Structures are given as C-alpha cells and as structure tokens.
N, C-alpha and C positions, 0 to 999 in steps of 0.2 A: 603605158598600157593602162586601160581602165580597170581599177580594182573592184568596181561594183560597190564600193563603200561610200558612205557620206559622212562628213564631219559637221556636226551642229554645235554652235558656240553661243553661249548667253552671257551677257554682262550688263551691269547697271552702273551705279555710281563709281567713278573712276575708270569706266569701261573703255573710254575713247583711247586713252594712253595705253592701257593694257592690250586692247585689240590691235593697235598699231604695232606694238612690240611683238605680238604673236604673228600677225599677217606677214610681217617682213621676214619671218623665219621659214615660210613655206618656199621650197625650191620651184623653179619653173617646171620641173618634171613631177610635181606633186600629182599623184594618180586619182585623187578623189575630188569630188565637189565639196565646197565648204559653204556653210550657211551661218549667218551671224544675226542675231537679234540683240539689239542694244536698246534699253529703255530710253524713250525720249518723249518730249511733249507732242501732243497731237499735231500742232501747227508748227513744228520745228522746220527750219530750212533744211532741205534735202541735200546736204552737202557731205554727209558721212561717207558715201561711196568715193567721193573725190578725195577726202582726207586719207582714207585707207589706200586708195589707188595710188597716192603719191609715194607710198612706202612699199607696198606689196609688189612682189615679183609676178604674181598671178593677176589676171584681169579682175576687176571689181565692178559690180553693177547692181542696180535695183532691178529685180526681175519683173517681167510683164505677167499677165494673167495666163496660167497654164503654159508657162514657158518650159521647153525641154531642158532637162538637167544635163549639163556638160561637165565632165571631169576636168579638173584643173581651173575651174571658175569659182570666184567667190561671189555669193549672193547675199545682199544686205536687206533686211526688212526695212521698208520705207515707213515714215511716221503714219500712225493711225491704221496700220495693216498688220494683221498677223501673217507670218510666213508659214505656209502649210505645204508639207511635202507629200507627194503621191509617188507611186512607183514610176520613175522616168520623167516626172515633171513637177514644177512647183506652182503653187497658186497663192494668191493674195486674199486673205479672208478679212472680213469686216464684222465678225461676230462679236458677242459680248466681251467686255474686258475681263481679264483674269488677273488676279493679284493687283487689281487697279490699273493694269497696263494693257495697252494695245499699241505696238506689238508686245506679245507676251512670250516669254521663254518656254514656259510649260506647253503652250499650244504647239510651238515648233517641235519641241522635244517629243511630245506624244505622237505627233504625226510621223516623225522620223522613226519612232519605235514601231508604229503600226505598218508603215510602208517598207521599212528596210530591216527591221528585226535585228539579227546578229551582224548585219553589215553597217549599223549605225554606231557612230562614236560621238558621245555627248561630252561637252566641256562647260564648266561653270567657272567664270572668272569673277573678278571683284564686284561687289554690289551689296546693297542694304536689303534687309528683310530676307524673304526665303523663296522668291520666284526661281524656278529652275529645279528645285530639289525633287519634287514629286515627278516631274517630267523626266528627269535623269534616272530616277528609280524605275520608271516604266521602260526606259531604254535598256537598263540592266536586266530587268525581268524578261525582256524579249530577246536576251542573248547578246545585246550590244555591250559596248564598253563605256564605263562611267569614270570621267576624269574631273578633278577640281584643282584650281590653283591653290597653292600652299597659303592658307590663311595668314601664316606669319608674315608674308610679304605683300599680301593684298592691300590695296589702299582702304577698302572696306571689306571686312572679313565675314560679315553676316551670311551672305549668300553661299560661299563655299562652306562655311561651318555648318549651315543648316543641312546641306547634303551629307556632310560627314557624320553629323550627329543623327541624321535620319535613317541611314543605312550604311552598309559596307561598300564604299566606293572602291573602284579598282586601282586608281592611281591618285596620289596627292603630289603634285608636281610644282616646282618653281617655274615661273613664267619663261625664263631663259632656257629651260630644258624641254619645254612643251612641244615645240616644233619638231624636234628630233624624235621624240616619243610618237607623235601623231604620224610622222612619216614612216616609222617602223610598223605601226599598227595597220595602216591602210595598204602597206606593201607586204604584209604578212610576216614581218620580222620580229613581232613581239607577241607574247602569250599572256593570257589571264587565267585565273582559277575559275573553273567551270562548276565547282561543286555546289555553289549556292544559287545557281541559276534556276529559274522556273519558266516553263513554257507559256504559262498564262499569267495575265495580270489580274489579280483579285483586289477589287476596291469597292466593297459594298457600302453604299451611302444609307445611313439611317437618320431618322428624325432627331433633332436636338433643339434646345431652347435658345436659338439665335435667329435674328433677323439680318437680312443682307444690308450691309452699310452702304451699298450702291443704290439699291432700289427699294429696300424695305420688305422684300419678299421673304417667305419662310425658307430656312436653310436646312440642308441635311449635312451630316458629317460623315467622312470616310477616313479609314486609316490605311496607311501604306507603310509597311515595316514600322519604324518608330516615329512616323510623321502623321499629323492630322491635316485634312483638307476639308474646307466647307464649300457647299455648292447650293445655289438657289434655283428655282424653277426657271428663271430667265436664262441661266447659263453662266452667271458670275461665279468664279471659283477663287477661293483665297486660301493660302496657307495659314497656319496657326499664327506665325509672327505677323504676317500682314493683317490678319483679322484683329489681332490685339492692337496693332498700331492704328488701324482705321477706327476701331471702337474708341480709342483714346481721343482721336480727332473729332469724332462725333460728340463725345462728351464735352470736349473743350468748346466746340461750336455751340453746343446748347447752353453752356455756362455764359459764353459771350452774348448770345441772344438774349438770355435772361437778364444779364447786366444792362444791356442796351434798353430793354423794355422797362426795367426798374427805374433807370434814369429819366426815360420819357414820362413815366408815371409820376415821378417826383416833380417834374416840370408842371404837369396837369394839376397835381395837388396844390402846388404853390400858387397857381392861377386861381384855383378855387378858393384858397385861403384869402387871397386879396379881395375877393368879392363877397365873402361870407360875413355873417353877424358874429357876435362874441361867442355864442354857443357853438356855432359851426366851426369857428376858428380853433376853439379849444379841442374839439374832436379831431379836426384836421392836423393839429399839431402833434397829437398822439400817433396819428397814421403816418405822418411825415417822419417822425422819430423812428418808428418801426421800419419803414422802408429804407431809411438811411442805414440802419443796422444791417439790413439785408444786402444793401448795395456794398457795404464794407466787406461782408462775408464773401459775396460773390467775387469781388475784386481780389480778395486774399486767395480764393480757390484758384483763380487764373494765374496767380503769381507763384503758386506752389510747384515745385519741380516734379515732373512726371518721368519715371524711369523710361529711358528710350531704348527699347529692344533693337532698334535698327542699328545702333552703334555700339551696343555693349553685349557682353556675354550673358547668357541666361543665368539667373541667380542659382547658386548652389553648384 
C-alpha cells in the first residue's frame, strides 16, 4: 500500500558503496518512493542506475521530465541535473550549481520539504564538506524526518557531521541498520520527537563581505539553526565548509597564476638583459634578483600545507 511518503538520500565521496549497501536493504514491499542524489562529474557515464539496480530488490531508473512518482521505485539523479520533487511527480532541473554541485543534495532535499512536508524522510550518507545539511534541516523544519549515517563508520564523515553539528537530527544510524529504520518510518512503525518542530522555515539572507567563488557575484549570508549558508544573485548557494574550501582553491589558483606570470617575466627580463648595454644590464640584474626572490616565496606558499576541512574535524 502507498504510504504517501518519500525517502530522499544524499551521498558524495564513498557514496557508491554506501548507496549499494542501503539499496539492497529495501524489501520488494517497500511502500514509498526513493530518490538518490550522488555527487558526480557533469560528463560522467550514466551507469549509476545500473550499478544500483544490480543489487537492489526495487527497480532503479533515471527519471524523465515531469515523470509521475511511483511507490516502490528508486529514482537516481542523472549527471548535470538536479532532482526536483513536486507533489506526485519529479522533474530534472538545470539551474545554478549549489555547493559546487549539479546534481545537488540540498536542491532535492528542499524540494522534498516543500512538496511533501511531514511525509518526507531525508538521509545523508558519507561525503566531504557540507552539502545536504541545510536541506535536511528544511525537511525537519517542515515536519519530516532527518537521518544521518553514523560518522564513525562513514568512509568520509564530513557531510553527516555537518548535519549533526548544524542542528538536532532525529536519527544517527549505522548503515546496516538504516533500511529497517526507513521501512518502519514509511510504514508508520517509528516515532520521532515533535517538540522542536517548526511549521515554517526561516532563513533570512543578509549582505556580507563575500563574493561568489563560482561567478564573482555579491553574496548574502543566511543562518539555519547552527549553520551558515551563502547565496549569490545568480542562485549559487554554498554551505560554510564548501565556501571555505572553494576560497582556499581560489587562493591557490591565484598563487599558481602569479608564479607562472613571474616565471614568464623572468624569461623576458633575461632576454632584455642579453640585448642591453652595461647600464641597462646592471639595472636588470637588480630586477631579476628581486623577481627570483618573489618566485621563491610564491613557490614556498604553494608548498605550505593548507588545513583541509573536507577530511578533518573543525578545530576546537
């Protein structure tokens, strides 16, 4: 019998194996539709549905545009498309990337919260950075259920930990126990604490001194429970961890570009030195010496370790 509920699952690094382990736990009688967004490259070969279909008892497919939602079916986000739920049907969106991803977990989670409210069950599995945390919060705020994989067993613990640290999730579950829990939840056999639920999602974005690492646009910052999210006018949205990680990448690319330009400048200065008179050569020698010192400092900067928030716990 159709329970009227939907299960939305998000995963990133380590997510293929985790998703396979979870999908094979769903019984053929599972009464809800299941949706999976797994981070992947835009031009990835679309074989994820086949990989999951080889182990799952339920049918697995990539949905078409505005395809009706059928209970007992697993829908997988295809590469370069957001999976967007509406009441009774699912769509493929090609909107701006969020958390540097398309498909993005937060996009799917937010649409499930809006379309299904208390009938939505959200799950975050292994992954780096913090995609899924704010979307899972919106599911919880809309009356749905928020579940994360136990970070102690996750191949990459950052995504589940981001949700746990961001707000009070309903369940922290080992992967091997998750299928049974989900079956109980969609069948009405498990309860959650309703005391901290809110009927409305409040997420006011205000100006901040940040530019979008994707497009360079002005960003606004919003707060959700204990989490921060950044959004630009184009529609790019990034969680705090993703924002920090991408800013680090921007800085590293800038240093690399400066190093490359310095090396090219040294080549030009050396050519000018070979053609100059004694006065010019003396002046160019000083300039070359200065630029070699700059080159050395830039190279040292690139070799310095940068704390990697994607794989490590937050300091303190």
